[in-house]
N, C-alpha and C positions, 0 to 999 in steps of 0.2 A: 578907726579907717572903716573906710567904704568899701564894699568890697561891688557896688556897681561900678561901671566902663561904659564910656560913651565911641563907644567905634563902629565907622562903615560898613557900609552891610557885608553879612560876610560874602565870601564869594563862593561859586559852587564845590562842596567837597573834590570833582573829579577836576580841576585845578589845582595844579601844583606848582607855583608860581616861591620861588628859592632864593631868596636876596643872600647876596653874597655873606661871607661872616662879617659880622661888624668891626670896623677899622677904629683901632685907637680914641679916644677923646681928643677933639681938637679944644677946646672950650676951657680957654683959662682955668676957671674956677673946678674943673674936676682933674688940672694933672698931679696935685699932690696924693688923688688917690689913686694915682693909678700904681699894678704892683708893680714892684720891682723884686717880685720871686718870680714860683711857678704858678704863683695858686693867683684870680685876682682878689677885688677887692671886695670883699661879699659886707655887703646892709642890711639890716633886721629892719623894717620897717613894720613895725604893730600899733593899732590901739586900743588901747585897754579901760576899764573905768577905774574910778578912785580906789576899790579893794583889789586892785591887779587881777581882776582875769578877762579874755580876752573872745568867753561867750557868756551864758546866762547856763548852770550844769545838767543840762536837753537840751545842751545845742541849738535851739530855735530859732535863738538870738545872736546875731555872730555880726551884725553890721549897726553899729549904733552910732558915729563919725558923725561928725556937721560936714559942710560940701565945703565945707575950707578942709577938713582934715583929709576929704575926697580928691581939690583940690592938687596938698601935697603929697599925696601919693602914687599923683598923671603926673606933677613933679620929679621925686625924685624916678618914676619908670624910665622921664626920659633923659635918663643921665648915664643909665646902663642897657649893657651889652647882653641882656636877661636880666626874666623873672621865673628869680625857685618857688615852688608848693606841695604842700605836701597832699599827697592822692586825700585824702579827709576833708582838708579845704576846696578843693577841687568839684567830689562830688557834691559836698554841702550848701555849694553856695553856685549861683548864676554869673560862675565872672568868665573871662576869653585871657584874661593876663597881657593883651594888648597893649601898646603908648596912648590910647585914647583921639581921640578928634584934633583931626589937622592942624593945631596949634600944635598943641606937642610933639608932632609929626614934625612940625616942621622947622622946632626945638630941636630936636632929633637929627633932622640933614643939619642943619646950624653950627653942630658940637661935631658933623664931621662923622658921624655914629647912621647905621645901617638906617633907614625909614619908621620898620616897622623892628623889635625886639625878639630875642629867640624865648621860646619857652620853656621851661625843665619843670617837666613832673615827678615829682621825687616817690618810689613805694616798696618797700622792702617786698612786701608779698605779690607785688603786679597786680591787685584787686581795685588799676581804677573802674569805677565805670566805663564802658564804652560811650551810654549817652552824657558824660555831660554834657555840660555847657561847651566847657573850650576844643571840643572836637571837634563841634558845629562852625568852629572861625578859623579859616582855611591863611586868613595872609603872613606869618614867619612858621618858620620852621619847629613843632614840637620835638624836644628829646625829653626822655623816660628813663632816669634810675632808677634802677630796682637788683636782685641778688637772684641767688642757685637757690633759691625756697622761690621764686616763680614755678607754676605750674612750667611744662614745654609748649601744652595748648592758651595759656594765658599771656606768653611770653608770643607763641603767632598771634592774639587776637592782638598784641598793644604794637607790634610792628606794621601793624596795616593801621592803626589810628595816629603811628610818630611818623615822625623821617628817620627815626634814631632810637635804638633801642640799647642802652647799657648797661652792662654787668656785671656791678662794683663793688664785690665779699658775696659771700658764702651763702650768711646766717643776718646776714648785718650788712647793711652799705658802706662801706673805706672812702670817707668823704672827699677823704684829702687828696686820695684815686682821682678820686670820682672833677675835684675844682683841677684838679693837676689838666686831663683831662678832657672837659669843657674851654680853660685854656690851650692848650693843645693845640686841638684840633676840627673845635668853631670859634676861635678868639676873643672869648672872652673874659677882657678886662676889670670891665663892675661889672657883678652879678646880685643883684635886686631878691632878699629873701622877706618872701611876705605867708609864713606862715605854714603851717599850724606852731602849740607849741611842742612835740615833740623832733617834727626837723629841727626849730630852731636852739632846742637843748642838746640835740646830734653837734648841730657845730658849734654851740656854745661850749659845747664837750673837747670838739676836738680844735679850738683854741682859732679856729680860721673866719672868726668877727670881727673885723674891723671896726666899724658904726651898727653903734646902732640907736634907731630914732623911738621913740616915743611919742604918744598922743595920749596923755593924759584924760577920761572924756567925766564928764558928773552928776554921774549914775554908780549907784552899788548893787550888784549883783544880790553875792555873797554865790555859798554854796561850799561845801570841802570837796566834790567830785567837777568843781565849776575850771577847765581847762584856764591855764595861765598862759606866758609871756615861754615860759620857758617848761616844758614839765617830759615826766619821763624820770629815772633816776636821778636821777639833777649832783651835788657831788652830796659828797660827805664828810666835808671837812671840810670848816673856811679857808687853808692853803688852797682848797680846790681847786674854789668856788671863778669865774671869771670877771675878771676882773678890767672895771674902767671907769674912764674919769670927762665930767664932767662939762659936753662941748661947750652948750648952749642953751639958755633956754628963756619960750617965748610966750605970753601969754594973749589970747587974740579973745575977748569976751571969758566962758567960762572952759574954757580950752588948753592947757600945755601942754609949749610943743622942746622936747629935751628931745637934745642931741651928746653919745655923750664916745666919745672915742676907746679907743683900746689902751693900755695901757704896758706899755713896749718895758717889761723890767728887765733889770744886768741885773750879770749872776746864777 
């Protein structure tokens, strides 16, 4: 998954143009994925090497997908009310989490969405670099999810950078409460998550991921410490694993695009 975005020239940091909360998607292709509960429909989109890595062991290389994979990322963003990313991801890459160029913004409007998606950053400690690229672009609100572990000084700093800073737990983020808040407060019905591995793992563990998009790229990084699509403590037993069903598989040149849907267990 390429992390670059083709976006318009950033607005001045002093300019605060805040769009209305996104409306429900009117596009028929999205109707089946709109939530029927208090939670948004959550998609995780990641590119990984053939050996399951999303970056090199030293995290120096984290962008290795093709131009087609990058377009796939923007296609998905054009269906989402909000895009979510972890602090380490936005700190280490020149990304702004925006919708991309005029073509993708028109697609959003045609689907009944706001022209620009909301941007959600996640950091339990509040340790987000205030000079990160994402804060240099003011085309849409930035929301930050954190916990009471974040010091008062860090929270104050984040409040100067974001539209809203939400405390979602004491030591760890309560993602079920956080996603309910995004739905109720900001009208988020489709949430696209773009990593990294710690954030993905927390969402998988909480049973909140509805759909997984994976691009398998023809590279092998190796490295026992290289990050994967879901890091953290992980499941200790097979019964605890997040269970998915293959929805589609498509090969384009040397890459394979996979889509998995969460298996709905009964009983």
